[in-house]
C-alpha positions in Angstrom: 120.8 75.5 -7.8 118.6 74.8 -4.9 117.3 78.1 -3.5 115.3 76.6 -0.6 118.1 74.5 0.8 118.0 74.7 4.6 114.9 76.9 4.5 111.5 76.5 6.2 108.3 77.1 4.4 104.8 77.4 5.8 101.9 77.0 3.3 98.4 78.1 4.2 96.0 76.2 1.9 98.8 73.7 1.3 96.6 70.5 1.0 95.5 71.1 -2.6 95.9 73.1 -5.8 98.6 75.7 -5.9 99.4 75.3 -2.3 100.1 71.6 -2.7 102.2 72.4 -5.7 104.2 74.8 -3.6 104.7 72.2 -0.9 105.9 69.6 -3.5 108.2 72.1 -5.2 109.6 73.2 -1.9 110.6 69.7 -1.0 112.1 69.1 -4.5 114.1 72.2 -4.0 115.5 70.8 -0.7 113.6 72.9 1.8 114.6 71.6 5.3 111.0 72.0 6.7 107.6 72.3 5.0 104.5 72.9 7.0 101.1 72.6 5.3 98.2 74.3 6.9 94.5 73.7 6.3 91.3 73.9 8.3 90.6 70.2 7.6 92.7 67.9 9.8 91.9 64.9 7.6 93.2 66.7 4.5 96.3 67.7 6.4 97.0 64.1 7.3 96.4 62.8 3.8 98.6 65.5 2.3 101.5 64.7 4.7 101.3 61.0 3.7 101.1 61.9 0.0 104.1 64.2 0.2 106.1 61.6 2.2 105.2 58.9 -0.3 106.1 61.1 -3.2 109.8 61.0 -2.5 110.1 64.7 -3.3 113.1 65.3 -1.1 114.5 64.8 2.3 113.0 67.7 4.1 110.9 67.4 7.2 107.1 67.6 6.5 104.5 68.4 9.0 101.0 69.8 9.0 98.5 71.7 11.2 94.8 72.1 11.1 94.1 75.8 11.7 91.0 77.8 11.0 92.4 80.7 9.0 89.2 82.7 9.5 89.8 82.7 13.3 92.3 85.5 14.1 93.1 84.1 17.5 93.7 80.5 16.2 95.9 82.0 13.4 97.9 84.1 15.8 98.4 81.1 18.2 99.7 79.0 15.3 102.0 81.7 13.9 103.5 82.4 17.4 103.8 78.7 18.1 105.5 77.8 14.8 108.4 80.1 15.5 110.8 81.5 13.0 110.3 80.5 9.3 111.9 81.7 6.1 108.8 81.8 3.9 105.1 82.0 4.3 102.9 81.2 1.4 99.1 82.0 1.5 97.1 80.1 -1.0 94.1 79.7 1.3 90.7 80.9 0.0 90.4 83.1 3.1 91.3 86.7 2.7 94.5 87.3 4.7 94.0 91.0 4.8 90.7 90.9 6.6 91.7 87.9 8.9 94.8 89.7 10.1 93.4 93.2 10.0 95.4 94.4 7.0 92.5 96.0 5.1 94.1 99.4 5.0 97.7 98.3 4.4 99.0 99.1 0.9 100.8 96.4 -1.0 104.0 98.5 -1.2 104.0 98.9 2.6 103.5 95.2 3.1 106.5 94.3 0.9 108.8 96.0 3.4 107.6 93.9 6.3 110.3 91.7 8.0 
């Protein structure tokens, strides 16, 4: 069963480690679109090529260099990317502080649409 068929996935920190593994697994599970995000444009380019060469699936792969520590850059990217099905944060940057979620309880965040 392919649970990501026809789904789009954005992965912050998607050029290495767990993030890269999520990108690879998403393609293997037939995600229609996988977007890897990193602050390093060179790493994004290499990762896109590596994923394309890996023959992990037929989904569309793209990437973006975004400084996740910069709230304005992050907001611009999120607004520009449009609607997605899944967002994965494996970046070393603390998403709560970047997006101003310091005082948001985990249980409250789970209800976010």
